[in-house]
C-alpha positions as CSV (number, residue, x, y, z in Angstrom):
1,M,7.6,-89.1,-5.3
2,G,4.6,-89.3,-4.2
3,D,1.2,-91.2,-1.5
4,R,0.9,-93.7,-4.6
5,S,4.3,-94.3,-6.0
6,E,5.5,-95.7,-2.6
7,E,3.0,-97.3,-2.0
8,A,3.3,-99.0,-4.9
9,L,7.4,-99.5,-4.4
10,A,6.5,-100.8,-1.2
11,L,3.9,-103.6,-2.1
12,W,6.4,-104.3,-4.9
13,R,9.5,-104.9,-2.2
14,E,6.7,-107.1,-0.3
15,G,5.5,-108.9,-3.0
16,T,9.3,-109.6,-4.3
17,R,10.1,-110.8,-0.3
18,R,6.7,-113.5,-1.1
19,L,8.4,-114.4,-4.5
20,L,11.8,-115.1,-3.1
21,A,10.8,-116.9,0.1
22,G,8.5,-119.2,-2.8
23,E,5.1,-117.4,-1.2
24,L,3.7,-117.9,-4.9
25,E,0.0,-116.9,-4.7
26,E,0.9,-113.7,-2.1
27,A,3.9,-111.9,-4.7
28,I,1.7,-111.7,-7.5
29,G,-1.2,-110.3,-4.7
30,C,0.9,-107.6,-3.6
31,F,2.5,-107.3,-6.9
32,T,-0.8,-106.5,-8.9
33,R,-1.4,-104.5,-6.4
34,S,1.2,-102.8,-7.1
35,L,0.0,-102.1,-10.6
36,E,-2.9,-100.8,-9.3
37,T,-1.5,-98.3,-7.8
38,Q,0.7,-97.5,-10.0
39,P,2.0,-99.3,-12.9
40,T,5.3,-100.2,-13.0
41,A,7.6,-102.1,-15.3
42,E,9.4,-103.4,-12.7
43,A,5.7,-104.9,-11.0
44,Y,4.9,-106.7,-14.3
45,T,8.4,-108.4,-14.9
46,F,8.4,-109.3,-11.3
47,R,5.1,-110.4,-11.6
48,G,5.9,-112.4,-15.3
49,W,8.8,-113.9,-12.8
50,A,6.1,-115.8,-10.4
51,Y,3.6,-116.6,-13.1
52,S,7.1,-118.4,-14.8
53,F,8.2,-120.1,-11.7
54,A,3.7,-121.1,-11.7
55,G,4.4,-122.7,-15.0
56,R,2.5,-120.0,-16.6
57,V,5.3,-119.5,-19.2
58,D,3.1,-117.2,-21.9
59,D,1.5,-115.3,-18.7
60,A,5.4,-114.5,-17.7
61,I,5.9,-113.1,-21.0
62,E,2.8,-111.3,-21.7
63,E,4.1,-109.8,-18.5
64,C,6.9,-109.0,-19.8
65,R,5.8,-107.3,-23.4
66,K,3.4,-104.6,-20.4
67,A,6.9,-103.7,-18.8
68,I,8.0,-102.8,-21.9
69,A,5.6,-100.9,-23.0
70,T,5.4,-99.3,-19.8
71,D,9.7,-98.6,-19.5
72,P,11.0,-99.5,-22.9
73,S,14.6,-98.3,-21.5
74,F,14.1,-101.2,-18.6
75,G,16.5,-104.5,-19.6
76,N,15.0,-107.3,-17.1
77,P,11.8,-107.8,-19.3
78,Y,13.7,-108.4,-22.5
79,N,16.3,-110.8,-20.8
80,D,13.1,-112.9,-19.3
81,I,11.3,-112.4,-22.4
82,G,14.5,-114.9,-23.8
83,C,15.0,-116.8,-20.9
84,Y,11.2,-118.3,-21.1
85,L,11.0,-118.6,-25.3
86,M,14.4,-120.7,-24.6
87,E,12.0,-122.5,-21.7
88,K,9.7,-123.1,-24.5
89,G,12.3,-124.3,-27.1
90,E,11.8,-121.1,-29.3
91,W,15.9,-120.5,-29.2
92,E,16.3,-119.0,-32.2
93,E,13.7,-115.9,-31.4
94,A,15.2,-116.0,-27.7
95,I,17.8,-113.7,-29.4
96,P,17.2,-110.7,-30.5
97,W,15.4,-110.4,-26.5
98,F,18.8,-111.6,-25.2
99,E,20.7,-108.4,-28.2
100,R,18.1,-106.1,-26.7
101,A,18.7,-106.1,-23.2
102,K,22.2,-105.7,-24.0
103,T,22.0,-102.4,-25.0
104,A,19.1,-101.1,-22.3
105,P,19.7,-98.4,-20.9
106,R,18.7,-98.9,-17.6
107,Y,19.2,-102.8,-16.6
108,E,21.3,-104.9,-13.6
109,P,23.2,-107.6,-14.0
110,R,23.4,-106.3,-17.2
111,H,25.8,-109.2,-18.2
112,F,22.7,-111.9,-18.1
113,P,22.3,-111.6,-21.3
114,Y,25.8,-112.3,-22.7
115,L,25.4,-115.3,-19.6
116,N,22.2,-116.3,-21.2
117,L,23.4,-115.9,-25.5
118,G,26.4,-117.5,-24.3
119,R,25.0,-121.0,-22.8
120,L,22.4,-120.7,-26.2
121,K,25.5,-120.6,-28.7
122,A,27.2,-123.0,-26.5
123,A,24.3,-125.5,-26.7
124,R,23.5,-124.8,-30.8
125,G,27.3,-125.9,-31.4
126,D,28.4,-122.3,-31.8
127,V,31.1,-122.6,-29.3
128,A,33.3,-119.6,-31.3
129,E,30.1,-117.0,-30.5
130,A,29.4,-118.8,-27.6
131,V,33.4,-117.5,-26.5
132,R,31.9,-114.5,-27.7
133,E,29.7,-114.5,-25.6
134,F,31.1,-115.1,-22.4
135,E,33.6,-113.0,-22.7
136,G,31.0,-110.1,-23.5
137,A,30.0,-111.5,-19.7
138,L,33.0,-110.9,-18.4
139,A,33.7,-107.7,-19.8
140,E,30.7,-106.8,-17.6
141,S,30.6,-108.7,-14.5
142,P,34.4,-109.6,-14.4
143,E,34.6,-111.4,-11.5
144,D,31.6,-113.4,-12.8
145,P,32.0,-117.2,-12.2
146,I,29.3,-118.8,-14.2
147,A,30.8,-116.8,-16.9
148,R,34.4,-118.5,-16.0
149,H,33.6,-121.4,-16.3
150,F,31.2,-121.8,-18.9
151,L,34.5,-119.8,-21.3
152,E,37.2,-122.9,-19.5
153,A,34.7,-125.0,-20.6
154,L,34.3,-124.3,-23.9
155,R,38.2,-123.4,-24.6
156,Y,39.2,-126.7,-23.1
157,K,36.6,-128.0,-25.8
158,V,38.2,-126.6,-28.5
159,N,41.9,-127.1,-27.5
């Protein structure tokens, strides 16, 4: 890893730390400097996450599109676009983004798109499809408490 890569990674880590501390502007600044040093899908995705926290959902979607263009194998931006579209009330448009996240070669935690699709389908009243998604989440992450909770609630509702 070259000096530029190491510098970009250090800036991304600092941005992530600041984002988790709620320091949005500082985080955005770190991610921007990281991207100026060396563009990465991670920095675009996390800058999008920071934008979403600031209520800038359309900007967040654009950042995820840049992340995908930089590295189409990175799954997080696909899932994030799906979440942002759901936030905007564009549920049908969100579905293919979650499906793409499920098959992305480089994605952790892999069960998130299943959880999100399960929530979407449950909200639409598609109980059988929602159950399949939550079962898929558990297949990826057997101990996930959120998937277990939703699955139990749906099974209770059906019985």
